[in-house]
N, C-alpha and C positions, 0 to 999 in steps of 0.2 A: 818411441814408448809413450804411451798416454800418459799425461799428466794427472788426470783426475779433475782437471777443471773444464766446465762446461763450456762448449763452443758458442759464442755469441757474435752475432752479425751485427756489424757496425751500424748505426743508423744511414749515414749517408749512402753506403753500398746498397742498403735496402731500398731508399728512396730511387736510386740510380736503375736498379733491375726493374722496380715497380714501373717507373717512367718508360724505360725501354719496352717492356711488356705492353704498356697501353699504347705506345706509337705503332707497334707492331698489329695489334689487334684492330684499333680504330682506324677505319679508312680515312685517307685525307679527303677535305671537302673540294668538291670540283665547282669550277665555274659554272653558272647557269648557262644552258644552252641558250643560242638565239637564231632566229631563221631569219633571212632577209626578205622572203616573200609572204606578202600579206594574202590572207583569204579574201574573197569577194565581200564586200559591204556596201550598205547604203551610205550615201552623203547625206546626213541629215544634219538640221540644226539642234537647237536645244531640245525643242518638243514639236514633233510634225502632227500638223492638224490638216486634213482634208475636209474641205467644203463641199458639200452636195450641191449639185448643179453648177459647178465650176470646173474649168477644166485644169487638171493637175499635172505637174511635171515632177518626177522623182530621178534623182541619179544614182548611179552605183559606179563603184570603182573596183579594180583588180578582178574583174570577171575573164579571166583567161585560163586555157589549160596549158600546164607545165610551169617551170620554175627555174631559172638559172640562178642558182644560189650557190655553186662550187665551181672552182676552177681547177685546172691542171696546170703547172708551169714547169717550163724545162729551163734549166740554168745552164748557161754556157760562159766563156769568156767574152763578155761584153754584149752578148745576145741572149737576153731573156723572152721567153715567148709564153704568154698565158691564153688558153682558150677555155671556154666553158665546157663542162664535161656532159652537160644536158642539151638537148635542141632548144631553140629559142621559143619562149611562150606564143601561143596563138589565141587570138579573141576568139571568145564563145560565141556561138550564133545560135538564134532562138531563144534568148533567155527570157523566161516568163517570170512575170511579176504577179502575184495574186494578193487577195485580201481574204481574211479570215475574220468573221464576227459570230461569235456563238458557234453552232455546228455548221454554218455555210460557208462555201468558199467561192470566191468569185474570181476568174480570170481577168486581169485588169489589161495587159498590154503586153507584147513581145517584142523585144528589140536585139539587134546584134551588138557586140561589144565594138567598141574602136579599134584601129590597128595602129601599129608603130609608125605606118607611112604618114598619118594624121597627127602624129604625136599625142595619141589619146588612147594608148594602148589598155585595153581592158574597160574603158569607161563605155558605160551604158545610160541610156536616156530613155524612159518610159513616159509619155504622154497620153492621158486618159482621162475619161469621164467616168465618175463613180457610177454603178450599176443602180437602178431605180430602187432595188430591195434593200439596200445599205441604209441602215438608221443611225441616226445621231447616238454617239457614246463610244466605248473603247472598242478597239479592233486592233489587227495586227498586219502588217505587209508581210508577205512571204516571198522573197525573191530566191529565185532558183540557186541552189548549191550553197546557200548560208543561211544564217540564224534569222529567226523573225523578228521585225522591229514593232514595238508597240506604239501605236498612234492612237489619235482621237478624231472622231468624224463630228462634224457640225452640221 
């Protein structure tokens, strides 16, 4: 039998239901993903300045095809074995370094990346003289398969 009194939800119950509903709707925060393989990059100091008339050497790192950043492991009694799921990275060949100044682009040098056998896997060293048409001022180095790097020509 209805008593005629209105039904009131107590405040603690209302807060609990609201909290549970919020937890069901709002996604749990995920830890940021991280990759263990770096993309190719130039090894530069604070500010790279190239001198006209002088021989210049520029170094790059991580110029490889492939990345071993995941392992598959078997677990047994006293015998665990882990192997990479991907083939080993291979050094890139004929990596081109170019220079852009305004609307002109010059090919500076081409080099092969080092191998694991020489403990320099993916290391590239380009040695070059600037072309005659390069003027003093801002420019960009354009290593193959990576972002341009701002430089200054003197």
